[in-house]
C-alpha positions in Angstrom: -10.1 -4.9 5.8 -9.7 -7.3 9.2 -12.5 -10.6 9.4 -15.2 -10.8 12.4 -12.9 -13.5 13.6 -9.5 -11.7 13.4 -8.7 -8.4 16.3 -6.6 -5.3 14.9 -3.4 -4.8 17.6 -2.3 -1.0 16.3 1.6 -0.6 17.4 2.9 2.6 17.2 6.4 4.1 16.8 8.6 6.8 18.0 6.7 9.8 17.1 10.2 10.8 14.7 9.5 8.0 12.3 5.6 9.1 11.6 4.7 5.8 11.2 2.2 3.1 12.9 2.4 -0.7 12.2 -1.0 -2.3 12.1 -1.0 -6.1 13.0 -4.3 -8.8 12.5 -3.9 -11.6 15.4 -7.4 -14.4 15.1 -8.9 -15.0 18.7 -6.9 -18.1 18.6 -3.3 -16.4 18.3 -4.3 -13.7 20.9 -5.4 -16.9 23.5 -2.1 -18.7 22.7 -0.5 -15.7 23.1 -2.8 -15.6 27.2 -1.8 -19.1 27.6 1.9 -18.6 27.0 2.2 -15.5 29.4 0.7 -16.9 32.3 3.9 -18.4 33.1 5.5 -15.2 33.0 3.0 -14.2 36.2 4.9 -16.6 38.2 8.6 -15.5 37.7 8.7 -12.9 40.1 5.5 -14.0 42.2 5.3 -18.1 43.2 2.8 -17.7 44.5 0.4 -17.5 41.7 1.6 -20.9 40.9 -1.5 -22.2 42.5 -4.1 -20.2 40.2 -1.9 -20.6 37.2 -1.5 -24.0 37.6 -5.4 -24.7 38.5 -5.9 -22.2 34.9 -3.8 -24.7 32.9 -5.0 -27.7 34.2 -8.5 -27.1 32.8 -6.9 -25.9 29.3 -5.5 -29.2 28.8 -9.1 -30.2 27.8 -8.3 -27.8 24.0 -8.7 -29.6 20.9 -6.9 -27.4 18.6 -3.0 -29.0 18.7 -1.3 -25.6 18.8 -3.2 -24.8 21.9 -2.9 -28.0 23.7 1.2 -27.3 23.2 1.5 -24.2 24.5 -1.2 -24.6 27.7 1.8 -27.7 28.1 4.6 -25.3 27.4 3.4 -22.8 29.8 2.4 -25.8 32.7 6.3 -26.7 31.6 7.5 -22.9 33.0 5.7 -23.2 36.0 6.8 -26.4 37.0 10.3 -25.2 36.5 9.6 -22.5 38.7 8.3 -24.0 41.9 7.8 -27.9 41.3 6.2 -29.0 44.9 3.5 -26.3 44.4 2.7 -27.3 40.7 2.3 -30.6 42.1 -0.1 -30.0 44.8 -2.0 -28.0 42.2 -2.1 -30.3 40.1 -3.5 -33.0 42.5 -6.3 -30.4 43.2 -7.9 -31.1 40.2 -7.7 -34.6 39.9 -10.2 -34.9 42.6 -13.7 -34.0 40.9 -16.3 -32.1 42.8 -19.6 -31.9 41.8 -19.1 -29.1 39.5 -15.8 -30.8 38.0 -15.9 -31.7 34.3 -15.4 -35.5 33.7 -13.0 -34.7 30.8 -11.0 -32.0 32.4 -10.1 -34.2 35.6 -9.3 -37.3 32.9 -6.5 -34.2 31.1 -5.5 -33.3 34.4 -4.7 -37.2 35.3 -3.1 -38.1 32.5 -1.0 -34.5 32.2 0.3 -35.6 36.4 0.8 -39.1 35.3 3.1 -38.3 32.5 5.1 -35.0 35.0 5.7 -37.8 37.6 6.7 -39.6 34.8 9.3 -37.4 33.6 10.8 -35.7 36.7 10.9 -39.3 38.5 14.8 -38.6 38.4 13.7 -35.0 40.3 12.0 -37.5 42.6 14.3 -39.9 43.8 16.7 -37.0 44.9 14.7 -34.8 46.3 13.3 -36.6 49.1 11.0 -33.7 50.6 9.7 -33.4 47.0 8.8 -37.2 47.4 7.7 -37.2 50.3 5.0 -34.1 49.3 4.3 -36.4 45.9 3.3 -39.1 48.7 0.6 -36.9 50.7 -1.1 -36.0 47.1 -1.7 -39.7 46.5 -2.7 -40.3 50.4 -4.8 -37.3 49.9 -6.8 -38.2 46.8 -7.3 -41.6 47.6 -9.2 -39.9 50.6 -11.0 -37.7 48.8 -12.6 -39.7 46.1 -14.9 -43.2 46.5 -13.2 -46.2 46.1 -15.6 -47.5 44.4 -15.8 -44.5 42.1 -14.2 -45.1 38.1 -12.1 -42.2 39.2 -10.3 -44.3 42.3 -9.9 -47.2 40.3 -8.0 -45.0 37.0 -6.1 -43.4 39.7 -5.2 -46.4 42.0 -3.7 -48.2 38.6 -1.9 -45.3 37.2 -0.4 -44.1 41.1 0.7 -48.7 41.0 2.5 -48.1 37.7 4.3 -45.4 39.0 8.2 -45.8 38.6 9.8 -46.6 42.1 6.5 -46.7 43.9 5.7 -50.9 43.6 9.4 -50.5 45.7 8.7 -47.9 48.0 7.4 -49.5 51.6 6.8 -46.1 53.0 4.5 -45.3 50.7 2.7 -48.3 51.0 2.3 -47.7 54.7 0.6 -44.1 54.6 -1.5 -45.3 51.5 -2.8 -47.9 53.8 -3.3 -45.6 56.4 -5.5 -43.4 54.0 -7.5 -45.9 52.9 -8.6 -46.9 56.4 -10.8 -43.8 56.7 -13.2 -45.5 54.6 -13.7 -47.9 56.9 -15.7 -46.0 59.5 -17.6 -48.9 61.6 -20.0 -45.8 62.5 -20.8 -44.9 58.9 -20.5 -48.5 57.9 -24.2 -49.6 57.3 -24.6 -54.2 56.6 -27.5 -53.9 54.6 -27.0 -50.8 52.2 -25.2 -52.0 49.0 -23.4 -48.9 48.8 -22.0 -49.2 52.3 -20.7 -52.5 51.8 -19.5 -51.9 48.2 -17.4 -49.0 49.7 -15.9 -51.0 52.4 -14.8 -53.9 50.1 -13.6 -51.3 47.2 -11.2 -50.3 50.2 -10.4 -53.5 51.4 -9.3 -54.6 48.3 -6.5 -51.7 48.1 -5.6 -52.6 51.6 -4.5 -56.0 50.8 -2.4 -55.3 47.6 -0.8 -52.9 49.8 0.1 -55.1 52.6 2.6 -57.0 51.5 4.5 -54.4 51.9 3.6 -52.4 54.1 2.8 -54.8 56.7 -0.4 -52.0 58.0 -3.4 -54.5 58.5 -3.9 -53.5 62.0 -7.0 -50.8 61.1 -8.5 -53.7 58.4 -8.2 -56.4 60.6 -10.4 -54.9 63.5 -12.8 -53.6 61.7 -13.6 -56.5 59.7 -13.6 -58.6 62.9 -15.3 -55.5 65.2 -17.4 -54.2 62.9 -17.8 -57.4 59.7 -18.0 -59.9 61.1 -21.1 -59.2 63.7 -22.8 -57.4 60.5 -22.7 -61.1 58.6 -26.4 -62.6 59.1 -28.1 -59.4 58.1 -26.5 -59.3 54.5 -27.6 -60.4 51.2 -25.7 -63.4 50.7 -23.7 -62.2 48.1 -22.3 -60.0 50.3 -22.0 -62.7 53.0 -19.6 -65.0 50.9 -17.5 -61.4 49.6 -17.0 -60.8 53.1 -16.0 -64.2 54.5 -13.2 -64.9 51.7 -12.2 -61.0 52.7 -11.5 -62.2 56.1 -10.2 -65.1 55.1 -7.3 -63.5 53.3 -6.6 -61.7 56.1 -6.4 -64.4 58.7 -2.8 -64.4 58.3 -2.5 -61.1 59.3 -3.8 -61.5 62.7 -2.1 -62.3 65.9 -2.9 -65.3 68.6 -4.6 -63.2 71.2 -7.1 -62.0 68.2 -7.5 -65.5 66.7 -8.3 -66.7 70.4 -10.4 -63.8 70.6 -12.7 -64.6 67.3 -12.1 -68.2 66.4 -15.9 -69.1 68.5 -17.7 -66.7 65.9 -16.1 -68.5 62.9 -16.9 -71.8 64.2 -20.2 -70.6 65.2 -20.4 -69.6 61.1 -19.2 -72.3 60.1 -22.1 -74.4 62.1 -24.9 -72.3 60.8 -23.8 -72.7 57.2 -23.6 -77.1 57.7 -25.6 -79.2 59.4 -24.7 -81.9 61.2 -26.9 -84.1 59.4 -27.8 -84.6 55.2 -31.2 -82.9 54.3 -33.3 -81.7 51.4 -31.5 -78.4 52.1 -28.4 -77.5 49.7 -25.2 -76.6 51.2 -23.1 -73.4 50.6 -20.2 -74.9 50.1 -18.7 -71.7 48.9 -19.3 -69.8 52.4 -18.1 -73.4 53.8 -15.4 -73.0 51.8 -14.3 -69.5 52.9 -14.6 -70.5 56.6 -12.6 -74.2 56.3 -9.7 -71.7 55.0 -10.3 -69.3 57.8 -10.4 -72.5 60.4 -7.3 -74.1 58.5 -5.0 -71.4 58.8 -6.2 -70.2 62.5 -6.3 -73.6 64.0 -2.2 -73.7 62.5 -1.4 -70.5 64.2 -3.6 -71.6 67.6 -4.2 -75.2 68.2 -5.3 -75.3 71.2 -8.4 -73.1 70.2 -9.0 -75.9 67.4 -9.0 -78.3 70.6 -11.7 -76.5 72.5 -14.4 -75.2 69.9 -14.3 -78.3 67.5 -12.5 -81.0 69.4 -10.0 -81.4 66.8 -6.5 -82.1 68.2 -3.4 -84.8 67.8 -3.5 -86.7 70.7 -0.9 -86.0 74.0 -2.3 -87.6 76.9 -3.1 -83.8 78.8 -6.1 -84.5 80.8 -8.2 -81.3 78.8 -8.0 -83.5 76.0 -10.4 -86.1 77.6 -13.8 -83.4 78.6 -16.5 -84.2 77.3 -17.2 -80.8 76.5 -13.7 -81.5 74.1 -15.6 -84.7 72.7 -18.7 -83.6 72.1 -17.3 -80.5 70.2 -15.7 -82.5 68.3 -18.2 -85.3 67.3 -20.2 -82.2 66.1 -17.6 -80.5 63.9 -16.9 -84.3 62.6 -20.7 -84.4 61.9 -21.0 -81.4 59.9 -16.9 -82.0 58.1 -18.4 -85.6 57.1 -21.4 -83.8 55.5 -20.0 -81.2 53.6 -17.9 -84.1 52.0 -20.7 -85.4 50.8 -22.6 -82.4 50.0 -19.0 -81.5 47.7 -18.9 -84.9 46.5 -22.7 -84.6 44.6 -22.1 -80.5 43.7 -18.9 -81.6 42.4 -20.0 -85.0 40.1 -23.3 -82.1 38.5 -20.9 -79.7 38.2 -17.7 -81.9 36.0 -21.0 -83.2 34.1 -21.5 -79.7 33.0 -18.9 -78.8 31.9 -18.2 -82.4 29.9 -21.0 -81.9 28.2 -20.5 -78.3 26.7 -19.7 -79.4 23.4 -23.1 -81.2 22.9 -25.0 -78.4 24.7 -23.5 -75.8 22.1 -24.5 -77.8 19.7 -28.3 -78.0 20.7 -28.2 -74.1 20.7 -30.3 -72.2 18.1 -29.9 -68.6 19.1 -27.1 -66.7 20.5 -29.1 -65.8 23.3 -28.5 -69.9 24.2 -25.3 -70.1 23.6 -24.4 -67.6 26.2 -26.3 -69.4 29.1 -24.8 -72.5 28.1 -21.5 -70.4 28.4 -22.5 -68.8 31.7 -23.5 -72.1 33.2 -20.2 -73.6 32.0 -18.0 -70.7 34.0 -20.6 -71.2 37.1 -19.5 -75.0 37.1 -16.0 -74.7 36.6 -15.8 -72.2 39.7 -18.0 -74.9 41.1 -15.2 -77.4 41.0 -12.3 -75.2 41.9 -14.4 -74.7 44.7 -15.4 -78.7 46.0 -11.2 -79.2 44.9 -10.5 -76.9 47.2 -13.3 -78.4 49.9 -11.5 -81.6 49.8 -8.0 -80.6 50.1 -8.1 -79.3 53.0 -11.3 -82.5 54.6 -8.5 -84.8 54.0 -6.0 -83.8 56.7 -8.5 -83.3 59.1 -10.2 -86.8 58.2 -7.7 -88.8 60.3 -7.9 -89.0 64.4 -5.2 -87.5 64.3 -5.8 -84.1 62.1 -3.0 -82.2 61.0 -4.1 -78.2 60.1 -2.7 -76.4 56.5 -1.3 -73.1 57.0 -1.7 -70.6 54.5 1.1 -71.2 52.0 -0.6 -74.9 51.9 -4.2 -73.7 51.1 -5.5 -73.0 47.6 -8.5 -71.0 47.5 -10.6 -71.1 44.7 -11.1 -67.7 44.3 -7.1 -67.2 44.5 -4.7 -66.8 42.1 -2.4 -69.1 43.1 -3.5 -72.5 42.2 -1.8 -76.0 43.3 1.1 -77.1 42.2 0.1 -79.2 39.1 1.3 -83.6 40.0 4.5 -84.8 38.0 3.6 -87.2 35.4 3.9 -90.9 36.2 6.5 -91.1 34.3 8.9 -88.8 34.6 8.2 -89.6 38.7 9.9 -93.2 37.6 12.5 -91.4 35.2 13.9 -89.4 38.6 13.8 -92.8 40.7 15.6 -95.1 38.0 18.3 -91.8 37.4 19.1 -91.4 41.2 19.1 -95.3 41.8 21.4 -95.2 38.7 23.7 -92.5 40.9 22.8 -94.5 44.7 25.0 -97.5 42.6 27.7 -95.3 41.3 28.5 -93.8 44.2 28.5 -97.3 46.1 30.6 -99.0 43.6 33.5 -95.9 44.2 33.7 -96.3 47.5 34.0 -100.3 47.2 
């Protein structure tokens, strides 16, 4: 007698044999047979591919190993029938909606990743298929919120896809897609959600900018929408956006620099006073503004002269105007205040870093130790900020100031670090070797 978990299938043989075969199958076996048969529906009717992939994609969450293997085999058959339509349907499963299951989305994403790796040779040869996949990437990134976990997972795996890192066309398409999240009409400087979305989208564009060169929509958004809204933001968001604008400063042309140079100088004046006071100078904001100032002044020195009175004397009549002289006196006074503030904060931060061991030895609980670690991290970050500021102030201190370009700047928030100075002994040895080589050449000539 079959159990409740079994289903009886009666197979009747031709009448002349006068016999009947009874087959006992479990519900699980019947499911597997049905799943395996889904791919057969697409053999003569490719129009069924999107719906079949949708169903099979949702079954990728199966806990039974045998059933999961059948699902993947069936999906493989469907991909062999119509690869493009299968990819289209699978990408749709990656975009979560209100009714979507998180586990189903994650499973579909994992399978999509495996298929892209498995079919990378096919993608290289089939340009039409490759363009379709890039278009799906763009559609998915546009549909997902840039600050969502799904977006982060999807973008990370996309960046690691073979060939993508060298594909300029893909970078262009995706950079353009990100610009849809930078909408001036919907941006609200007082909303944390709106600010978070914009920053996440800008981060993606920044990572692609080196290969795509498509930064115009983002630059326009930053200068036309973000900069005028800076005063409305919280201090933390002001700093984050100023650092972002500083990172994009090298992508701005001379026309843009001339138009917005005064805005940056105005923000610097609000950040750094002309005279020392009890109010603490926000050196992190000042650092970001100085980075922009150096890059823009290097690209357009005349703007630095007109707005801040900083220039290399050439004898032109405009250099002796009262407005430029007053602007120079004002700007130099602020630089002096910033230098003094950086020195004071730098000494305090360095003292905290040096006394960490002593502070840790005095701690009695894990909570107290964690406080010491957090203070050390903040102090170390402040030391890097002060070092960056001092490096930018030095070329502005003389009568003939010089402006640092992007390659000579090492902001504290950047992954780039300044080259380490060579040890004195190594420099002396190198000089001695050069002198010996010079004397040998002289002897040969004699």
